[in-house]
C-alpha positions in Angstrom: 39.3 55.0 -6.4 42.3 55.2 -4.4 42.7 54.6 -0.7 45.4 56.7 0.6 46.2 56.1 4.3 49.4 58.9 5.6 49.3 57.7 9.3 51.7 55.3 10.0 51.7 53.3 13.1 49.4 50.4 14.1 47.1 53.1 14.1 47.7 53.3 9.9 47.8 49.6 9.7 44.4 49.4 10.8 42.8 51.7 8.9 44.3 50.6 6.2 42.9 46.7 6.6 39.3 48.3 7.1 39.8 49.8 3.7 41.1 47.1 1.9 38.3 44.9 2.9 35.7 47.8 2.6 35.8 48.5 -1.3 35.9 46.6 -3.6 39.0 45.7 -5.5 40.0 45.9 -9.4 43.2 43.9 -9.5 44.4 47.1 -11.9 42.8 45.6 -14.4 38.9 46.2 -14.1 37.0 49.5 -13.8 35.1 49.5 -10.2 31.4 50.7 -10.7 30.4 50.8 -6.7 27.9 48.0 -7.9 28.6 44.1 -6.0 30.2 41.2 -8.4 27.9 39.0 -9.1 28.4 35.6 -7.3 30.4 32.9 -8.9 27.2 29.9 -10.7 26.8 27.6 -8.2 28.2 23.9 -9.5 25.3 21.6 -10.0 24.8 19.1 -7.3 25.4 15.6 -8.9 22.2 13.5 -8.4 22.5 11.2 -5.6 22.7 7.1 -7.3 19.7 5.2 -5.9 19.6 2.3 -5.9 22.7 1.0 -4.8 22.0 -2.4 -3.6 19.3 -4.9 -3.8 15.7 -3.7 -2.7 14.0 -5.6 -0.4 9.6 -5.5 -0.8 8.6 -6.9 2.9 4.9 -9.0 2.5 3.0 -9.1 5.7 1.5 -12.4 4.8 2.3 -15.5 3.6 3.3 -17.0 0.7 0.5 -17.8 -1.6 -1.3 -14.2 -0.6 -2.7 -12.2 -2.3 0.1 -9.1 -2.0 2.8 -11.8 -2.1 1.5 -12.4 -5.6 1.4 -8.8 -6.7 4.5 -8.1 -5.4 6.2 -11.5 -7.1 4.6 -10.8 -10.6 6.1 -7.4 -11.0 9.4 -8.4 -8.8 11.8 -9.3 -12.1 10.7 -6.4 -14.7 11.0 -4.1 -11.7 14.6 -4.8 -10.7 15.1 -4.6 -14.5 14.0 -0.8 -14.4 15.5 -0.1 -11.1 19.2 -1.6 -12.0 19.5 -3.9 -9.1 18.1 -7.2 -7.8 14.5 -6.3 -6.5 13.6 -9.6 -3.1 10.6 -10.2 -2.4 10.6 -11.3 1.6 7.4 -12.5 3.8 7.1 -11.4 7.2 3.1 -12.4 8.0 2.1 -11.8 11.1 -0.5 -9.4 13.2 -3.1 -8.3 9.9 0.5 -7.4 8.0 1.9 -4.6 10.5 4.8 -6.5 11.6 6.1 -6.0 7.7 4.1 -2.4 8.1 6.4 -1.6 11.8 9.6 -3.1 9.6 9.3 -1.5 6.8 8.1 2.3 8.8 11.0 1.6 11.2 13.7 0.9 8.1 16.6 3.6 7.1 18.2 2.1 4.7 16.4 3.4 2.1 16.2 0.3 -0.5 13.4 -1.2 2.0 9.5 -0.9 1.1 6.4 -2.9 1.6 4.2 -4.4 -0.7 0.5 -3.7 1.7 -3.0 -3.9 1.4 -5.7 -1.6 2.7 -5.2 -1.5 6.1 -1.7 -1.6 6.5 -1.4 1.7 5.0 -5.3 3.1 7.1 -6.5 2.2 10.2 -4.2 -0.3 11.4 -3.6 2.2 14.4 -7.4 3.3 14.9 -7.7 -0.6 14.5 -4.6 -1.2 17.6 -3.0 1.4 19.0 -0.1 -0.8 20.6 1.1 -1.4 17.3 4.7 0.1 16.4 3.7 2.4 13.5 1.2 5.2 12.7 0.4 4.7 9.5 -0.6 8.3 8.6 2.4 10.0 10.2 5.4 6.7 9.7 4.6 5.2 6.3 5.2 7.2 2.7 2.6 6.1 -0.4 4.6 5.3 -2.9 2.3 4.1 -5.5 -0.8 2.3 -6.8 -0.2 -1.2 -7.9 -3.8 -3.0 -8.6 -7.1 -3.3 -7.0 -9.4 -6.1 -6.8 -13.5 -6.6 -5.5 -13.3 -9.7 -3.4 -15.8 -13.1 -4.1 -18.1 -13.9 -0.9 -17.7 -17.6 -0.6 -20.0 -20.5 1.2 -19.2 -23.8 2.0 -19.9 -26.7 -1.1 -22.2 -27.6 1.6 -24.1 -24.8 0.5 -27.8 -25.9 0.5 -30.2 -24.5 -3.5 -28.4 -23.7 -6.3 -28.7 -20.2 -6.7 -26.3 -17.4 -5.3 -29.7 -16.2 -3.5 -30.2 -20.0 -2.6 -26.7 -19.8 -0.5 -26.9 -16.3 0.6 -30.3 -17.6 2.6 -28.5 -21.0 3.6 -25.7 -18.6 5.0 -28.2 -16.4 6.5 -30.2 -19.3 8.3 -26.9 -21.1 9.4 -27.0 -18.0 12.3 -24.8 -18.2 15.1 -23.4 -21.7 14.2 -21.5 -19.9 11.5 -18.0 -18.9 11.3 -16.1 -17.2 8.1 -12.1 -16.6 8.2 -10.3 -13.5 7.2 -6.4 -13.3 6.7 -6.6 -10.7 9.9 -9.0 -8.5 12.5 -8.7 -5.3 10.7 -7.8 -6.7 6.9 -10.3 -5.9 4.3 -12.1 -9.7 4.4 -12.5 -8.9 7.8 -14.3 -5.7 7.9 -16.0 -6.0 4.6 -17.5 -9.2 6.0 -18.8 -7.1 9.3 -20.3 -4.8 6.4 -21.8 -7.1 5.2 -23.2 -9.1 8.3 -24.3 -5.7 9.1 -26.2 -5.1 6.2 -27.2 -8.8 5.2 -28.7 -10.1 7.9 -26.0 -12.7 8.9 -24.3 -13.5 11.8 -21.2 -15.7 11.3 -18.9 -15.5 13.7 -15.4 -14.2 13.2 -11.7 -16.4 12.9 -8.9 -14.6 11.8 -6.3 -16.8 10.2 -2.7 -16.4 9.1 -3.6 -15.7 5.5 -5.9 -16.3 2.7 -3.8 -20.2 1.6 -5.2 -21.3 4.8 -8.9 -19.9 4.8 -9.3 -21.8 2.1 -8.4 -25.4 3.7 -10.5 -24.4 6.6 -13.9 -23.7 4.3 -12.6 -26.7 2.4 -12.3 -28.9 5.5 -15.9 -27.4 6.6 -14.5 -25.5 9.6 -15.8 -22.2 8.3 -18.9 -21.2 6.1 -18.0 -18.4 4.6 -15.1 -16.0 3.9 -14.1 -12.7 1.6 -12.0 -14.1 -0.7 -9.9 -12.1 -3.8 -11.1 -13.5 -7.2 -7.8 -14.6 -8.3 -7.9 -17.6 -4.9 -11.6 -17.4 -4.6 -12.4 -18.9 -8.2 -10.2 -21.6 -8.4 -12.0 -23.8 -5.5 -15.4 -22.6 -7.3 -14.6 -24.0 -10.7 -13.1 -27.3 -8.3 -16.6 -27.3 -6.8 -14.7 -26.9 -3.7 -16.6 -23.5 -2.8 -20.0 -21.9 -4.0 -19.8 -17.9 -4.8 -22.2 -16.1 -4.0 -20.6 -12.5 -5.5 -18.7 -9.7 -5.3 -18.1 -6.9 -3.0 -17.6 -3.9 -5.6 -20.8 -1.7 -7.1 -20.3 -2.9 -10.2 -19.6 -6.5 -12.2 -15.8 -6.6 -12.4 -13.3 -8.6 -15.8 -11.5 -10.4 -13.1 -14.6 -12.3 -12.5 -17.2 -11.4 -14.9 -19.9 -14.3 -14.9 -20.3 -13.3 -11.1 -23.5 -10.9 -9.7 -22.6 -8.6 -7.3 -23.8 -8.9 -3.5 -26.0 -5.7 -4.9 -27.5 -8.5 -7.3 -28.4 -10.5 -5.2 -29.9 -8.5 -2.0 -27.3 -7.3 0.0 -27.2 -3.1 -0.9 -23.9 -1.3 -0.1 -21.4 -3.7 0.2 -19.2 -1.8 -2.1 -15.3 -2.7 -0.6 -12.3 -3.6 -2.8 -9.0 -4.9 -2.0 -6.0 -3.1 -3.2 -2.2 -3.4 -3.1 -0.1 -0.7 -3.1 3.8 0.2 -2.0 5.3 2.1 0.4 8.3 3.2 2.3 9.5 4.3 5.6 7.8 8.5 5.5 11.8 9.1 6.3 12.3 8.2 2.8 14.2 11.2 0.8 11.0 12.6 -2.1 13.7 12.4 -4.8 13.7 8.2 -3.7 10.9 7.9 -3.5 9.7 9.5 -7.1 12.0 7.3 -8.7 10.4 3.9 -7.5 7.0 5.1 -8.4 8.2 6.3 -11.6 9.4 2.8 -11.2 6.3 1.1 -10.2 4.2 2.7 -12.7 6.6 1.6 -15.4 6.7 -1.3 -14.6 2.6 -2.1 -14.4 2.3 -0.5 -17.2 4.2 -3.2 -19.4 2.1 -5.7 -21.0 3.7 -8.9 -19.4 3.2 -7.1 -16.3 -0.1 -6.6 -16.6 -1.3 -9.8 -18.1 0.5 -10.9 -15.1 -1.0 -9.2 -12.5 -4.6 -10.4 -14.0 -3.6 -13.9 -14.0 -3.3 -13.7 -10.3 -6.8 -11.7 -9.7 -5.4 -7.8 -9.9 -6.7 -4.7 -11.9 -3.4 -3.1 -12.9 -3.9 0.1 -11.7 -0.8 2.2 -11.6 -1.4 5.7 -10.0 1.0 8.0 -8.5 1.4 8.7 -4.5 -1.4 11.5 -4.9 -4.2 8.9 -6.2 -2.7 6.3 -3.7 -3.9 8.9 -1.2 -6.8 9.5 -2.6 -7.8 6.1 -2.0 -6.3 6.0 1.5 -8.7 8.3 3.0 -12.2 7.1 1.3 -10.7 3.7 3.1 -10.4 5.0 6.1 -14.2 6.7 5.9 -15.3 3.4 5.1 -13.6 0.9 7.7 -13.0 3.4 9.4 -16.9 3.9 10.5 -17.4 -0.1 10.5 -14.7 0.2 12.9 -16.7 2.3 15.1 -20.1 0.4 14.4 -18.7 -2.7 15.6 -16.8 -1.5 18.4 -13.8 -3.8 16.0 -10.2 -3.7 18.1 -7.2 -5.9 17.1 -8.0 -8.4 19.4 -11.5 -8.9 18.4 
């Protein structure tokens, strides 16, 4: 096909330009078929390297707390999987929400949090004034582990059986007090659930973390608490605390000798503590997925599994989707007790 322009001058020039752009060009080599030439294949986009610097894991509780122990149990091996150092940093206070807020507002794509139930679910429900909304501002990455909690009482509790110690705690009435790592933590909400169903009337006293609660119980300042097995059983074996039972529906490998609270007469107190990895909501999905895969791979390592079990965690690696299921369940359970007991962050 040819495009001939007979007229000269400006009009001819204009027509020639229009003609050139309207018709396919064959450079004198290819036959013109009337079809549009296929677009050139796009060059593959190279994957963005990540991580490119040390990864920070923020913990909302002090050294020695269960979140701290879970993070440190996998940090070394996680660093090998990621190819960058993994640094654990404690940002204690406000029931873990100080760390949660810093993770939510981080923009460097290398800051994550190892968090518990309340930090990732009902923190905003408890305190509308906190700087982040877990549902809106955090991206669930992966579940790490779960554990029931142990209802422990002072070594001064009268009797020789869990039922005796439970009766002793009930008889203390409003004179008794119990500790938790902060308002809205599983240790607090779980205890309030037990109180509502077990005839217990102990007053809540928040502490910075579980190690401080243990010290207060041993010194006689507190009469009860819900503690993770990894911390509670050490004190029980040493005779410094007495264990009534665990909060899960069934007995646990972490505390095989302990009855459930159902067994000793407190029904429905099924509360588990869990630990999970989360990042800011702004985290690109590709980075979130890479971190999730790295966490799951690390937790499945036998060395890491044994470390987690040793500090009181049942390894339970799962993807972000599995973690979201846990989160929805906790919003229902803990949200119910928050409304029923009218619990707020300063209560």
